[in-house]
C-alpha positions in Angstrom: 107.0 93.6 88.4 104.6 95.8 90.2 104.8 96.5 94.3 102.3 98.6 96.1 103.4 100.4 99.1 100.8 99.7 102.1 100.9 103.2 103.6 100.9 102.8 107.6 103.7 101.6 110.2 104.3 98.3 111.7 105.6 96.4 114.5 106.5 92.8 114.6 105.9 91.1 118.4 105.8 88.3 119.9 102.4 87.8 122.0 101.2 85.6 125.0 98.3 84.9 122.9 95.6 86.3 120.2 92.7 87.4 123.1 93.8 91.2 122.3 94.4 91.5 118.9 91.5 94.0 117.4 90.5 92.0 113.7 89.1 95.2 112.6 92.4 96.3 111.2 93.1 95.8 107.8 96.7 94.0 107.9 97.5 91.4 110.2 99.9 88.8 110.1 99.7 86.0 112.8 102.3 83.1 112.8 102.2 80.6 115.1 104.6 77.5 115.6 105.8 75.0 118.4 107.9 77.9 120.2 106.2 80.9 119.6 103.1 83.1 118.7 104.1 86.3 116.2 102.3 89.2 115.0 103.2 91.6 112.5 100.6 94.9 113.1 99.7 98.5 112.6 101.8 100.3 115.3 99.0 101.5 117.0 97.5 98.5 117.1 100.0 96.2 119.2 98.1 94.5 122.1 99.2 95.0 125.5 100.0 91.5 125.9 102.9 91.5 123.6 106.0 89.8 125.1 108.4 91.5 122.8 108.2 93.9 120.0 110.0 95.8 117.6 108.5 99.1 115.8 109.7 101.2 112.9 108.8 99.3 109.9 107.2 100.3 106.5 105.9 97.7 104.2 105.2 97.3 100.5 103.5 94.0 98.8 104.1 92.3 95.3 100.7 93.2 92.8 98.5 90.3 91.7 98.1 86.6 92.6 101.3 84.9 92.1 101.2 81.3 90.9 102.9 78.7 93.0 105.3 77.6 90.1 106.6 81.3 90.0 110.3 80.9 91.6 112.9 83.4 92.3 110.6 86.1 93.0 111.0 87.0 96.6 114.8 86.0 96.6 115.7 88.6 93.6 114.1 91.3 95.9 115.7 90.5 98.9 118.9 89.9 96.9 118.7 93.5 95.8 118.0 94.8 99.2 121.0 92.6 100.9 123.4 93.7 98.3 122.6 97.1 99.8 122.9 96.3 103.1 119.3 96.7 104.0 117.6 93.7 106.1 113.9 92.5 105.5 111.1 91.1 106.9 108.9 88.9 104.5 105.4 87.2 104.8 104.0 85.1 102.7 100.2 84.7 102.0 98.4 82.4 99.5 98.2 85.5 97.1 101.1 87.2 97.7 104.5 88.1 99.5 104.9 91.3 101.7 108.1 92.9 102.4 108.7 94.8 105.7 112.1 96.9 105.9 112.6 99.3 108.7 111.8 103.1 108.3 114.7 104.3 107.9 115.6 101.7 104.8 112.0 102.2 102.9 112.9 104.8 100.6 116.1 103.6 99.8 114.7 100.1 99.3 112.6 101.7 96.8 114.7 103.4 94.8 116.9 100.1 94.3 113.5 98.3 93.3 112.7 101.0 91.2 116.4 101.5 89.7 116.1 97.5 89.0 113.0 98.0 87.0 110.3 97.3 89.7 106.8 99.5 89.3 106.0 101.1 92.3 102.5 102.3 93.0 101.7 104.2 96.4 
């Protein structure tokens, strides 16, 4: 399986509303529930109306379009990283999954996944 490194710094935020988001950036992940409005974005694009924010995240995605019948893809990656005490923040889209780790664990994460048969693309 091929993983693609996303070459930018991410922040994970809770925001008041979506009014200050610059949608021209390449990556934005927005989640809304009855309890919160969350945003994953480029660290340089954190909106001023962020209520809480955690900086220092790096990301990679599973390359290709994943069929909904496939099982265990995210589970295997998260288990490999969990075995090495590396936490993740996962975002799923219609096409694929994105996995974020803290910056200080990112290179170690990539090495672990490479050692377990994943192909890494920059």
